[in-house]
C-alpha positions in Angstrom: 173.6 149.3 151.1 170.9 147.8 153.4 167.6 149.5 154.0 166.0 146.7 156.0 167.0 144.5 158.9 165.2 142.3 161.4 165.2 141.1 164.9 162.9 139.7 167.7 160.3 142.3 168.7 159.1 142.6 172.3 156.2 144.8 173.4 155.8 146.2 169.9 152.1 146.3 169.3 152.0 149.0 166.6 154.6 150.4 164.2 157.0 152.9 165.8 158.4 155.7 163.6 161.3 157.6 165.1 164.9 158.9 164.7 167.8 156.6 165.8 170.7 157.5 168.1 173.7 155.8 169.6 174.0 158.5 172.3 172.7 156.9 175.6 172.9 160.4 177.2 170.7 162.1 174.6 168.1 164.3 176.1 165.9 164.5 173.0 162.7 162.5 173.8 161.2 159.9 171.5 164.3 158.5 169.9 165.2 154.9 169.3 168.4 153.8 170.9 170.9 151.6 169.0 173.3 149.5 171.0 175.7 146.7 170.3 176.9 146.2 173.8 175.5 145.4 177.2 173.9 148.3 179.0 171.3 149.4 181.6 168.8 152.1 180.8 167.0 153.8 183.7 165.2 156.7 182.0 162.2 156.7 179.8 163.4 159.1 177.1 163.9 156.4 174.5 160.7 155.2 172.8 162.3 151.9 171.9 165.7 150.1 171.9 167.3 148.1 169.0 170.2 145.8 169.8 172.2 143.0 168.1 172.4 141.4 171.5 169.9 139.3 173.4 168.6 141.6 176.1 166.4 140.9 179.1 164.0 143.8 179.3 160.5 143.0 180.2 158.8 146.4 180.4 160.3 148.1 177.4 159.6 148.3 173.7 162.6 146.8 172.0 163.9 144.5 169.2 166.9 142.4 170.1 169.1 139.9 168.2 168.9 142.3 165.2 170.9 141.0 162.3 172.8 144.3 161.8 172.6 148.0 162.8 175.8 149.2 161.1 173.9 150.7 158.1 172.1 153.2 160.4 173.6 156.6 161.1 172.8 159.1 163.8 169.5 160.9 162.9 168.3 158.3 160.4 164.5 157.6 160.7 163.2 154.1 160.8 159.9 152.2 161.4 159.9 149.3 163.7 157.2 146.9 162.7 155.4 144.5 165.0 157.1 141.5 163.4 160.6 142.9 164.2 161.3 144.1 160.7 163.1 147.5 160.7 162.8 149.6 157.6 164.9 152.7 157.0 162.5 155.5 155.9 165.0 158.4 155.8 168.7 158.6 155.7 170.1 161.8 157.0 173.3 161.7 155.0 171.7 160.8 151.7 170.3 163.2 149.0 168.2 160.3 147.5 165.4 159.8 150.0 161.9 158.8 148.8 158.5 157.9 150.1 157.1 154.6 148.8 153.4 155.4 149.0 152.0 152.2 147.4 153.0 149.1 145.5 149.7 149.1 143.5 149.7 150.3 139.9 147.3 150.6 137.0 150.0 149.8 134.5 152.1 146.7 134.2 155.3 147.8 132.3 157.4 145.2 130.6 160.5 146.5 132.4 159.0 147.5 135.7 161.8 147.3 138.3 159.3 147.0 141.2 156.4 144.9 139.9 153.0 146.0 141.3 151.3 144.1 144.1 147.6 143.9 144.4 147.3 144.6 148.1 145.7 147.4 150.2 148.9 149.0 151.5 147.9 152.7 151.1 146.4 153.2 154.6 149.4 151.6 156.4 152.1 153.5 154.3 150.2 156.8 154.5 150.1 156.5 158.3 153.8 156.0 158.4 154.5 159.0 156.2 152.2 161.2 158.3 154.6 160.4 161.2 157.8 160.6 159.2 157.4 163.9 157.5 157.5 166.1 160.7 160.8 164.3 161.6 162.6 165.0 158.4 165.2 167.8 158.8 163.9 171.2 157.5 167.0 171.6 155.3 166.3 168.4 153.4 167.1 169.4 149.8 164.9 166.9 147.9 162.4 164.1 148.6 161.0 161.6 146.1 157.5 160.1 146.0 157.2 156.8 144.2 155.2 153.6 143.9 153.5 151.7 142.3 151.4 154.6 141.1 151.1 157.4 143.7 147.9 158.9 142.3 146.0 155.7 143.3 146.1 157.2 146.8 143.2 159.4 145.6 142.5 162.3 148.0 145.3 161.1 150.3 147.8 162.0 147.5 146.9 165.6 147.8 146.9 165.4 151.6 150.4 164.1 151.5 151.5 166.9 149.2 149.9 169.5 151.5 151.7 168.1 154.5 155.1 168.2 152.7 154.4 171.7 151.5 153.5 172.8 155.0 156.3 171.0 156.9 159.1 171.1 154.3 158.4 174.3 152.3 162.0 174.6 151.0 162.3 170.9 149.9 162.2 170.0 146.2 159.6 167.2 145.6 160.0 164.8 142.7 157.0 162.4 142.1 157.2 159.5 139.8 153.8 158.8 138.2 152.5 157.4 134.9 150.3 160.5 134.6 147.2 158.7 133.6 145.0 159.9 136.5 145.5 163.5 135.3 143.6 162.8 132.2 140.6 163.7 134.4 140.7 167.5 134.6 139.4 167.7 138.1 142.3 165.6 139.3 144.8 167.8 137.5 143.0 171.0 138.7 143.2 169.8 142.3 146.9 169.4 142.0 147.3 172.8 140.3 145.3 174.4 143.2 148.1 173.4 145.6 150.5 175.7 143.8 153.5 173.6 144.7 156.3 175.4 142.8 158.9 172.9 144.1 157.0 169.9 142.8 158.0 168.1 139.6 156.2 165.1 138.1 158.3 162.5 136.3 156.1 160.9 133.7 157.1 158.2 131.2 156.3 158.5 127.5 157.8 155.7 125.5 156.7 156.4 121.9 155.1 158.9 119.6 152.9 155.9 118.5 150.0 154.9 120.8 150.3 151.1 120.2 153.9 151.0 121.1 153.5 152.9 124.3 150.4 150.9 125.3 152.3 147.6 124.6 155.2 148.6 126.8 153.0 149.6 129.7 150.6 146.7 129.1 147.5 149.0 129.4 145.2 149.8 126.5 144.4 153.4 126.2 147.3 154.5 128.5 149.0 156.6 125.7 145.9 158.8 125.2 145.4 159.1 129.0 149.0 160.1 129.5 148.9 162.7 126.8 145.6 164.2 128.1 147.2 164.2 131.5 150.2 166.0 130.3 148.1 168.8 128.7 145.9 169.1 131.8 148.9 169.4 134.0 150.5 172.0 131.7 147.3 174.0 131.9 147.7 174.1 135.7 151.4 175.1 135.5 152.6 171.9 137.0 156.3 171.2 136.3 156.8 168.1 134.2 159.7 165.8 133.4 159.4 163.2 130.5 161.1 159.9 131.1 162.1 157.4 128.4 163.5 154.0 129.2 165.9 152.8 126.5 165.3 149.2 125.2 164.3 147.2 122.1 160.8 148.6 122.1 161.7 152.3 122.4 164.9 152.6 120.3 163.3 152.2 116.8 161.2 155.4 117.1 163.4 157.3 119.6 164.3 160.1 117.2 160.7 160.4 116.2 159.7 160.6 119.8 162.2 163.4 120.4 160.7 165.4 117.6 157.2 164.7 118.9 158.1 166.0 122.3 159.6 169.2 120.9 156.6 169.8 118.6 153.7 168.7 121.0 155.1 169.0 124.5 157.3 172.2 124.5 156.2 173.0 128.0 158.1 170.0 129.7 160.9 171.1 131.9 163.2 168.1 131.4 163.6 165.0 129.3 165.5 162.0 130.7 166.7 159.1 128.6 167.2 156.2 131.0 169.2 153.0 130.8 167.5 149.7 131.5 167.5 148.2 135.1 167.9 144.5 135.1 165.4 144.0 138.0 161.7 143.1 138.5 160.0 142.1 135.3 163.1 142.9 133.1 164.8 139.5 133.5 161.5 137.8 132.5 161.1 139.9 129.4 164.8 140.2 128.5 164.3 138.9 124.9 161.8 141.7 124.2 164.0 144.4 125.9 167.7 143.9 125.8 169.9 145.7 123.4 173.5 146.4 124.2 173.7 150.2 124.8 176.6 150.4 122.5 174.2 149.5 119.7 171.8 152.4 120.2 174.2 155.2 120.6 173.4 156.7 117.1 169.7 156.9 117.9 170.4 158.2 121.4 172.8 160.8 120.1 170.4 162.0 117.4 167.5 162.3 119.9 169.6 164.1 122.6 171.3 166.5 120.2 168.0 167.4 118.5 166.3 168.3 121.8 169.4 170.1 123.1 169.7 172.1 119.8 166.0 173.2 120.4 167.0 174.5 123.9 165.2 171.7 125.7 166.7 170.5 128.9 167.8 166.9 128.3 169.8 164.3 130.3 171.1 160.7 130.0 170.5 158.5 133.1 171.9 155.1 134.1 174.6 155.0 131.5 178.4 154.6 131.6 180.8 157.1 130.2 182.8 154.4 128.4 179.8 153.6 126.3 178.8 157.2 125.4 180.4 159.1 122.6 182.4 162.0 124.1 179.9 164.6 122.8 177.2 163.0 124.9 179.2 163.1 128.2 177.9 166.6 129.0 174.3 165.1 129.3 175.3 162.2 131.5 174.1 162.3 135.1 174.9 160.2 138.2 171.4 159.2 138.6 171.4 155.7 140.2 170.3 155.8 143.9 173.4 155.4 146.1 172.0 152.3 147.9 172.0 150.3 144.6 174.8 151.9 142.7 177.9 149.8 141.8 181.0 149.8 139.6 182.4 146.6 138.0 186.0 145.3 138.4 186.6 146.6 134.9 186.0 150.1 136.2 189.0 150.1 138.6 191.6 152.7 137.8 189.3 154.4 135.2 190.3 158.0 134.9 186.7 159.3 134.8 185.2 157.0 137.4 184.3 159.9 139.7 182.1 161.4 136.9 180.6 158.1 135.7 177.1 157.1 136.8 178.1 153.4 137.2 175.6 150.6 137.1 172.6 149.3 139.1 173.6 146.5 141.4 171.5 144.2 139.2 173.8 145.1 136.3 176.3 142.6 137.6 174.1 140.0 136.0 173.4 141.8 132.7 175.4 144.7 131.3 177.1 145.9 128.1 179.9 143.7 126.8 181.8 146.9 126.0 182.3 148.4 129.5 186.0 149.2 130.0 188.2 151.6 132.0 189.2 154.8 130.3 192.9 155.6 130.7 
């Protein structure tokens, strides 16, 4: 599924954020009109026009000769950039929308699927989101916040959350963060003061041993910062999810990590064990990371069952049912974002396909040798 396309921009001197429509007779002002056929527009209700055709307007804001528009649905929200790049910011028919708030990060994880970029992108992206959030439907069930590391926004992080709470009070908010910034009590206290009951932070903890965690995230002292952050957040009644990516570096101590979480972090609301995504840094570090999932099922089963037996909420993400023992199926979730979720040819005619999480699109290159259809 495409989230970006491009054409030739005319009279676009600053980014435009708006909903799209194919209805030329729409009376809702400020929309972007999509059109794949010749037409004449005489009114000024549309703030811009996108077309796959070459069009002759001279006094309008538009992008023509766009590569494709078929991926856009009525009510989707896009940003038109001055260079003609059109990014989809919100998909009305998806339950997996997110705000990318920065590509900067203070960690450099071995398996990062979106490697950090050292560029000052926060002001630009924050301005887009300030315009986007009021356009999101009020019945939006959930919105994600991701990066990079969102807390590098500083005070803008809290301003963003305040806006979401005000404009979308019924929307669940799931923010992915490494949690290190919350090692400073004032930062955690500031988040706690927002009293966002619908906010959950997804924070990675890769080992019960500091040197292993720090090696994986490639940041000395990250383990201690993360733990202090977790305790400071708990003191502020912030909801927390622990995330553990499964690979060579985490598997040897996985069961010990599960016991550590139960003993030391009993306040976390959810623990997710996550399959590896073959994207970003992972292909470059594959020798340090790859283990066929079939080979870690004993460790995964022991960790999951231990936590479940202790009445902790646990899930398995990014895994395929054909690899999991039957007793672990109940913990498997369809977690991969719809725009990068695929199934292999081997999966055709599988009797449990509808319940299987499938693979990341990048899994076509590297996946378990034991994927098969279940009959």
